[in-house]
Structures are given as structure tokens and as C-alpha cells.
C-alpha positions as CSV (number, residue, x, y, z in Angstrom):
1,M,-40.6,-6.3,32.9
2,V,-38.4,-9.4,33.2
3,T,-40.4,-12.5,34.3
4,N,-39.3,-15.7,36.0
5,W,-39.4,-17.3,32.5
6,H,-36.8,-14.8,31.3
7,L,-34.6,-15.5,34.3
8,A,-34.8,-19.3,33.7
9,F,-34.1,-18.7,30.0
10,G,-31.0,-16.6,30.8
11,F,-29.8,-19.2,33.3
12,W,-30.0,-22.0,30.8
13,K,-28.6,-19.8,28.0
14,A,-25.5,-19.2,30.2
15,I,-25.1,-22.9,30.7
16,C,-25.4,-23.5,27.0
17,Q,-22.8,-20.9,26.2
18,F,-20.1,-22.5,28.3
19,E,-17.0,-23.0,26.3
20,R,-15.3,-26.3,26.5
21,P,-11.5,-26.2,25.9
22,D,-10.7,-27.8,22.7
23,T,-8.6,-31.0,22.5
24,F,-6.1,-31.4,19.7
25,E,-4.0,-33.9,17.9
26,I,-0.6,-32.8,16.8
27,T,0.7,-33.6,13.3
28,T,3.8,-32.6,11.5
29,R,4.1,-32.0,7.8
30,Q,6.4,-30.2,5.4
31,E,5.2,-28.3,2.4
32,K,6.8,-26.4,-0.3
33,H,4.7,-23.5,-1.5
34,S,5.2,-22.1,-5.0
35,S,3.0,-19.9,-7.0
36,T,1.1,-22.9,-8.3
37,A,1.3,-25.2,-5.3
38,D,-1.9,-26.1,-3.4
39,I,-2.0,-25.0,0.2
40,A,-3.4,-27.9,2.4
41,D,-5.9,-27.2,5.1
42,C,-5.5,-28.5,8.7
43,S,-8.2,-30.9,9.5
44,S,-10.8,-29.7,12.0
45,G,-9.7,-30.1,15.6
46,E,-6.0,-30.6,14.8
47,V,-2.9,-28.6,15.7
48,C,-0.7,-28.7,12.7
49,M,3.0,-28.0,12.7
50,E,3.5,-26.6,9.2
51,T,6.7,-25.8,7.4
52,S,6.2,-23.6,4.4
53,I,8.5,-22.0,2.0
54,R,7.1,-19.2,-0.1
55,E,9.2,-19.2,-3.3
56,S,7.4,-16.3,-4.8
57,S,7.2,-14.0,-1.8
58,Q,10.4,-12.0,-2.2
59,S,9.8,-11.5,-6.0
60,N,6.6,-9.6,-5.1
61,T,8.2,-7.5,-2.5
62,K,9.2,-3.9,-3.1
63,I,10.9,-1.6,-0.6
64,N,11.1,2.1,-1.4
65,M,13.6,4.3,0.6
66,S,15.9,7.2,0.0
67,S,19.4,6.6,-1.2
68,S,20.9,7.5,2.1
69,R,19.0,4.6,3.7
70,A,19.6,2.0,1.0
71,N,19.9,-0.9,3.4
72,A,17.3,0.3,6.0
73,A,14.9,-2.6,5.5
74,Y,14.5,-6.0,3.9
75,L,12.1,-8.9,3.9
76,S,13.4,-11.5,6.4
77,S,10.7,-14.2,6.2
78,S,7.1,-14.8,5.1
79,T,4.4,-17.4,5.0
80,L,0.9,-17.7,3.5
81,T,-1.6,-19.2,5.9
82,S,-4.4,-21.5,4.8
83,H,-7.0,-19.8,7.0
84,G,-7.6,-16.6,5.2
85,A,-7.2,-13.0,6.3
86,V,-4.8,-12.1,9.2
87,F,-6.6,-9.8,11.6
88,S,-4.2,-9.6,14.5
89,L,-0.5,-10.2,15.5
90,A,1.5,-10.2,18.8
91,A,5.2,-10.9,19.4
92,S,7.0,-11.9,22.5
93,A,10.8,-12.2,22.9
94,T,10.6,-15.8,21.7
95,A,7.5,-16.3,19.7
96,V,4.9,-14.7,17.3
97,F,1.2,-15.2,17.4
98,A,-1.3,-14.5,14.6
99,G,-5.1,-14.4,14.6
100,T,-7.2,-15.5,11.6
101,T,-10.2,-17.9,11.8
102,A,-7.6,-20.0,13.6
103,F,-4.9,-19.2,16.2
104,L,-1.3,-19.5,14.8
105,H,1.8,-19.9,17.0
106,F,5.2,-19.4,15.5
107,P,7.8,-20.7,18.1
108,N,10.8,-18.9,16.6
109,T,10.9,-15.1,16.0
110,G,12.2,-14.2,12.6
111,D,11.4,-17.6,11.2
112,L,7.8,-17.9,9.9
113,S,8.4,-21.3,8.2
114,V,7.2,-23.4,11.1
115,F,4.0,-22.8,13.0
116,E,1.4,-24.5,15.1
117,T,-2.3,-24.1,14.1
118,H,-5.2,-24.2,16.6
119,S,-8.4,-24.6,14.6
120,L,-11.5,-23.0,16.1
121,S,-15.2,-23.8,15.6
122,S,-16.9,-21.9,12.8
123,D,-19.2,-20.0,15.2
124,V,-16.2,-18.4,17.0
125,G,-15.2,-16.2,14.1
126,A,-12.0,-14.4,13.5
127,I,-9.5,-13.5,16.2
128,K,-9.5,-9.7,16.3
129,S,-6.8,-9.0,19.0
130,I,-4.1,-10.8,20.9
131,V,-2.4,-9.8,24.2
132,L,0.5,-11.5,25.9
133,S,0.7,-11.6,29.7
134,D,3.3,-13.7,31.5
135,A,2.4,-17.3,30.9
136,K,-1.1,-16.5,29.5
137,I,-2.3,-15.3,26.1
138,F,-5.6,-13.6,25.6
139,T,-7.5,-13.5,22.3
140,S,-10.6,-11.6,21.5
141,H,-13.1,-12.9,19.0
142,Q,-15.9,-12.1,16.6
143,D,-18.4,-14.0,18.8
144,G,-18.0,-11.5,21.6
145,K,-15.8,-13.6,23.9
146,I,-12.3,-13.5,25.2
147,R,-10.3,-16.8,25.3
148,V,-7.4,-17.5,27.6
149,W,-4.5,-19.8,26.5
150,E,-1.5,-21.2,28.3
151,Q,1.7,-22.8,27.0
152,K,2.1,-26.3,28.3
153,W,3.9,-29.4,27.2
154,R,6.7,-28.7,24.8
155,Q,5.4,-25.1,24.5
156,H,2.2,-26.2,22.8
157,L,-0.8,-24.0,23.5
158,R,-4.1,-25.0,25.0
159,Q,-7.2,-23.1,25.8
160,V,-7.9,-22.9,29.6
161,A,-10.8,-20.4,29.9
162,A,-13.3,-18.3,28.2
163,I,-14.5,-14.8,29.4
164,P,-17.2,-14.2,30.6
165,T,-16.9,-17.4,32.6
166,M,-19.7,-19.8,32.9
167,T,-19.9,-19.4,36.7
168,E,-20.3,-15.6,36.5
169,Q,-23.0,-15.9,33.8
170,M,-25.0,-18.4,35.9
171,L,-24.8,-16.4,39.0
172,L,-25.8,-13.1,37.4
173,S,-28.6,-14.8,35.4
174,L,-30.5,-15.3,38.7
175,S,-31.3,-11.6,39.0
176,A,-33.4,-9.5,36.6
177,S,-31.4,-6.4,37.4
178,N,-28.3,-7.9,35.7
179,F,-30.0,-7.9,32.3
180,V,-29.8,-4.9,29.9
181,Q,-31.6,-4.2,26.7
182,V,-29.2,-4.1,23.8
183,R,-31.6,-4.1,20.9
184,R,-35.4,-3.6,20.6
185,D,-36.2,-7.3,21.1
186,H,-33.0,-8.5,22.8
187,T,-31.6,-8.5,26.3
188,T,-28.3,-9.8,27.7
189,L,-26.3,-9.8,30.8
190,W,-24.4,-6.5,31.4
191,I,-21.1,-8.4,31.4
192,N,-21.5,-9.7,27.8
193,H,-20.3,-8.0,24.7
194,F,-23.0,-8.6,22.2
195,D,-20.9,-7.7,19.1
196,V,-17.3,-8.2,17.9
197,I,-14.6,-7.6,20.6
198,S,-12.3,-5.3,18.6
199,A,-9.4,-4.9,21.0
200,I,-8.0,-6.0,24.4
201,A,-5.2,-4.6,26.6
202,I,-3.7,-5.4,30.0
203,S,-2.4,-3.0,32.7
204,G,-2.2,-3.1,36.5
205,G,-3.8,-6.5,37.0
206,L,-6.8,-5.5,34.8
207,L,-7.9,-6.7,31.4
208,Y,-9.7,-4.2,29.2
209,S,-11.9,-5.0,26.2
210,T,-13.6,-2.8,23.6
211,S,-16.3,-3.8,21.2
212,W,-18.3,-2.7,18.2
213,D,-21.2,-2.7,20.7
214,R,-19.7,0.7,21.8
215,T,-18.7,-0.4,25.3
216,L,-15.5,-0.6,27.3
217,K,-15.4,-3.4,29.8
218,V,-12.9,-4.0,32.7
219,W,-12.1,-7.5,34.0
220,S,-10.0,-8.8,36.9
221,L,-7.0,-10.9,35.8
222,S,-7.1,-12.9,38.9
223,D,-10.5,-14.5,38.5
224,F,-11.8,-13.1,35.2
225,R,-14.8,-11.3,36.8
226,C,-16.2,-8.3,35.0
227,L,-15.7,-5.3,37.2
228,E,-17.2,-2.5,35.1
229,S,-19.0,-1.8,31.8
230,V,-19.0,1.7,30.3
231,R,-21.0,3.0,27.3
232,A,-17.9,4.7,25.9
233,H,-18.8,6.0,22.3
234,D,-21.6,6.7,20.0
235,D,-20.3,4.3,17.3
236,A,-18.3,1.1,17.2
237,I,-15.0,1.1,19.1
238,N,-12.1,0.0,16.9
239,A,-9.0,0.6,19.0
240,L,-7.7,0.5,22.6
241,A,-4.5,1.4,24.3
242,V,-3.7,1.5,28.0
243,S,-0.6,3.1,29.6
244,A,1.3,1.7,32.6
245,D,-0.3,4.2,34.9
246,G,-3.8,2.9,33.9
247,T,-4.8,5.7,31.6
248,V,-7.2,4.2,29.0
249,Y,-7.5,5.4,25.4
250,T,-10.4,4.3,23.1
251,G,-10.7,5.1,19.4
252,S,-14.0,4.9,17.6
253,A,-15.7,5.0,14.2
254,D,-17.3,8.2,15.5
255,A,-13.9,9.8,14.7
256,S,-13.0,10.5,18.4
257,I,-10.5,9.3,20.9
258,K,-11.6,9.3,24.5
259,V,-9.3,9.3,27.6
260,W,-10.3,7.5,30.8
261,T,-8.8,7.3,34.2
262,R,-9.7,5.2,37.2
263,S,-10.7,6.6,40.6
264,T,-9.1,5.2,43.7
265,G,-11.0,3.5,46.5
266,A,-12.9,0.3,47.1
267,N,-15.5,0.9,44.3
268,S,-13.1,2.5,41.8
269,Q,-14.7,3.3,38.4
270,H,-13.4,4.7,35.2
271,S,-14.4,8.2,34.2
272,L,-14.0,10.3,31.1
273,V,-11.3,13.0,31.4
274,A,-10.8,14.1,27.8
275,T,-12.2,13.7,24.3
276,L,-9.7,14.1,21.4
277,E,-11.3,15.2,18.1
278,M,-8.9,16.0,15.3
279,H,-9.4,13.1,12.9
280,R,-11.9,13.7,10.1
281,S,-13.0,10.0,9.9
282,G,-13.1,6.9,12.0
283,V,-10.2,6.0,14.3
284,N,-8.9,2.4,13.5
285,A,-5.7,2.0,15.5
286,L,-3.9,3.3,18.6
287,A,-0.4,2.8,20.0
288,L,1.4,4.3,23.0
289,S,5.1,5.1,23.5
290,S,6.8,3.0,26.1
291,D,6.5,5.8,28.7
292,G,2.9,6.6,27.8
293,S,3.7,10.2,26.9
294,V,3.0,9.9,23.2
295,L,-0.1,8.5,21.6
296,Y,-0.3,7.5,17.9
297,S,-3.7,7.2,16.2
298,G,-4.4,5.9,12.7
299,S,-7.6,6.8,10.9
300,S,-9.7,6.3,7.8
301,D,-8.8,9.9,6.9
302,Q,-5.4,8.4,5.7
303,S,-3.4,10.1,8.4
304,V,-1.5,9.1,11.6
305,L,-1.7,11.8,14.3
306,V,1.0,12.1,17.0
307,W,-0.4,13.3,20.3
308,E,1.6,14.4,23.3
309,K,0.5,15.0,26.9
310,E,-0.6,18.5,27.8
311,G,-1.1,19.2,31.4
312,D,-2.1,16.8,34.1
313,A,-5.8,16.4,33.4
314,G,-5.6,13.9,30.6
315,G,-5.4,16.4,27.8
316,M,-3.3,15.8,24.7
317,A,-2.3,18.0,21.8
318,V,-1.4,17.0,18.2
319,T,2.3,17.7,17.6
320,S,2.7,16.0,14.2
321,T,0.5,14.8,11.3
322,L,2.0,11.9,9.3
323,R,0.7,11.7,5.7
324,G,1.7,9.4,2.9
325,H,-0.8,6.6,2.9
326,R,-3.3,6.7,0.0
327,Q,-6.1,4.9,1.8
328,A,-7.2,4.3,5.4
329,V,-4.6,3.6,8.1
330,L,-5.6,0.3,9.8
331,C,-2.8,-0.4,12.3
332,V,0.1,1.2,14.0
333,A,3.0,-0.1,16.2
334,N,6.0,1.6,17.6
335,A,9.4,0.8,19.2
336,L,11.8,3.4,20.5
337,E,12.2,6.0,17.7
338,L,10.5,4.0,15.0
339,L,6.8,3.9,14.1
340,A,5.2,1.5,11.7
341,S,1.8,2.1,10.0
342,G,-0.2,-0.3,7.9
343,S,-2.9,0.7,5.4
344,A,-5.7,-0.4,3.1
345,D,-3.3,0.8,0.3
346,K,-1.4,-2.5,1.0
347,T,1.8,-0.8,2.2
348,I,3.6,-0.4,5.5
349,R,5.3,2.9,6.1
350,I,8.2,3.2,8.6
351,W,8.7,6.5,10.3
352,R,11.5,7.8,12.5
353,R,11.3,10.3,15.2
354,G,14.1,12.8,14.9
355,I,15.3,16.1,16.2
356,N,12.6,18.4,17.7
357,N,10.1,15.5,17.4
358,Q,10.0,15.7,13.6
359,Y,9.1,12.5,11.8
360,S,10.6,11.3,8.5
361,T,9.9,8.3,6.3
362,V,12.6,5.5,6.7
363,A,11.0,3.1,4.2
364,V,7.8,2.1,2.4
365,L,7.3,-1.7,2.4
366,E,5.3,-3.2,-0.4
367,G,4.4,-6.8,-1.1
368,H,1.0,-7.5,0.4
369,E,-1.7,-8.0,-2.2
370,R,-4.6,-6.8,0.1
371,P,-4.9,-4.3,3.0
372,V,-2.4,-4.6,5.9
373,K,-4.6,-5.2,9.0
374,S,-2.1,-5.9,11.8
375,L,1.5,-5.1,12.9
376,A,3.7,-6.3,15.7
377,I,7.3,-5.6,16.8
378,A,9.5,-8.2,18.4
379,P,10.4,-6.7,21.9
380,S,13.7,-8.5,22.2
381,E,14.9,-6.6,19.1
382,C,14.1,-3.1,20.3
383,T,17.5,-2.3,21.9
384,S,19.6,-3.6,19.0
385,G,20.6,-1.9,15.8
386,S,17.5,-3.2,14.0
387,V,14.0,-4.4,14.7
388,L,11.8,-7.2,13.4
389,I,8.4,-5.9,12.3
390,Y,5.7,-8.4,11.5
391,S,2.8,-7.5,9.2
392,G,-0.4,-9.4,8.6
393,S,-2.8,-8.8,5.7
394,L,-6.2,-9.7,4.5
395,D,-4.4,-11.6,1.7
396,G,-3.6,-14.3,4.3
397,E,0.1,-13.6,4.3
398,I,2.4,-12.8,7.3
399,K,5.7,-11.1,6.6
400,A,8.7,-10.4,8.9
401,W,10.7,-7.3,7.9
402,R,14.2,-6.5,9.3
403,V,14.4,-2.7,9.7
404,T,17.5,-0.9,10.7
405,Q,17.2,1.9,13.3
406,P,19.1,4.8,11.7
């Protein structure tokens, strides 16, 4: 039973959790990074424009490909961050964004030598996912919150909101019915993620988030209110993909992928329409083709499965199994006929979809010293003869690869 004391406590807790947008100073410096050079840290609360040249990066890079594709891929640019492991990447037509324990903004695609660093407080944790939407950028964090950014003066970023908002938390804290028990001795508002937010996605005016707390939440993009919370899996949710028609795919450590659709009407809710169970271990990554007809899933079983729609009821069937990685597949990204997969084996494999939907390996990119955790493809490049693929690793390095589309 929730007493008035609990209500008051929740109310004040919501106030205390209010996120104040950070203020930054902007500094400029130029560094030359060699194998023995020190990498300077940004001071706390600063935005640092850093220029870095990795003299040893290309010497450590190895690209394996067949003789018929001798010039299919090469390393275009790389940088070593001073904020540790790179957990997430996103690319627009004009910029690249990376999530570590800080938020990095590269204003020029293809050139990783200059970037802006937004330092975050230590209790925020790493940025697990980044999504771009018009003038706003959304980041999900280890502390269970989503942060909203805008590009302002001279294209510098600033944080403008945190989700859940303070207003919604205060209002919901006034009623005991809005609290749910999440552990034996802990309750929280139903709108809160109480563990790491592993992934976010946007479609149809809605923001979707998944978490290691096993829930899928749906938010309004117009006012950032939480519209729905679904207990989606029996274990941590690691991956999320949403098609243009609003079909939602969630991938979990329970080795399943679940398919959700939203009902129509004033009180529309998401319901489960299919469960895909072909992986032998946890699902770590999901990606959709541009038309939403093909789903790619990467798993700790070292495989990438290719799923294609079967019927109109949300069902999908496996049409290809891509093998080649020696350890868990941690991330996938696709553009047109190319698919990229990153693995704990420290490599990136590039696959091409050919005749009769058969997949072949274009290249194997090596050079990272630790697992490859994130991939992104520059959208402005997708219709040209080559694409820029960005890889981020737990070694703290971000690489840009130029890959020719055969």
C-alpha cells in the first residue's frame, strides 16, 4: 500500500531528478596523435573542438577481399577519442555523431579530424543510442533517460530537454496508481526506465525506447509525454527497429525478436503480432531495409539472419543466414544492397545482396583493437558509387571506411 509519505517522496524525487541543460565553453586546440603521444582530456563542462591526426591508424588497418574486388574498400579517416569506448554512432547528410561517456559531434562527414565534445556528468553514464530527427537529436543513456539536443549558433549543439520531463514526473507522482514495483523493495513511476536505455527509434511522430528493464515505451514527439509502456520480453532488450508503417521490432537477450503493431483509434496501443525465434543466443542488433520488407538481426550466436515478410500478419521467415564472424555480432547497418556487421571479433564484414537474394562478402575490415560496438552509414552517400561506413569500437576509436558498391 502506497501512503501519503510515499507520494510526497515520489513528488520530491521527481523534482530532484530534473535535468538542467548544461552550459559550455568552447575552446579550440590542435593535436597531433602518434603512437606515443598523450591524448589530452577535455575539461569538465567544456565543448572542445579537437583536431586529431592518427599517424598509426592506417598501419594497423587490414582489409581482406577477393582479387575481383581489390579496390572495394579503404580507410578514409579515423580518430581516437579521449572518452573511452564508443557505444553508438549516427550519421546525417552533413555530420556524424558518436556516443561515449561524452557526446561527440563531427561537423564534416568523411573527416573525423575535427569534432566537438559535449562532456556529461559522471552519473549520466554512456550514450547507448543516437537518433536524428529534423533539427533535433535524441540520445539514450545508461542512467535510464533520453536527452534531446538542438543545433544552434554556428551549428553547435545544446541540450534542450530530458525525457521523462520534470512536469510529467511531478504530475504523475501525485497519484499512487502511477507507481509500479520494479524490484522487491523499489517502486518507480510507470513512465521511468529503471535500467539502461539500450535503443531508441522514431517513426510516425512517435519516439520508441527499449531498455534492459525489459520494457518498450512509446513517447509523443510533440510534448515528450509517455503514451505507453509494454513489458515486452523476459530478459533485457538490446535492439530496436521501427519501419515507416509503424511496425516495431524488439530484439532481446532471451534470443527472440518480437513484432508489434499499433491499433487505430483514440486509445491506440501496441500489441504483439509475432515472435521470431531462430537465433540460438541473445539478439544484439536489428536493422531494416529502406522499404521495411527485410529485417537483419545480429546475435551472440555469431550469425546475421535475414528475415523477409511472410503474409500480412507480421510474420517473417529467414531467407539467409550470414556466417563468418568468429564471435558475437554486436551491430548491423544497411544501405541499398550493402549490409555491414560489426563483431566482438574486432572486424567489420561487408555483405552484398545479389541475384536471387543471395549474399556474398565484399570485404572484411580489420584495424580495431577491441570489439566493434556501433556502425552508421552516411545517407547522402547511398545513391553514389560508394558509401561511407563509420565504425565505433570499445577501443575508443572511430573509423570511416569508403566502400565501393559493386
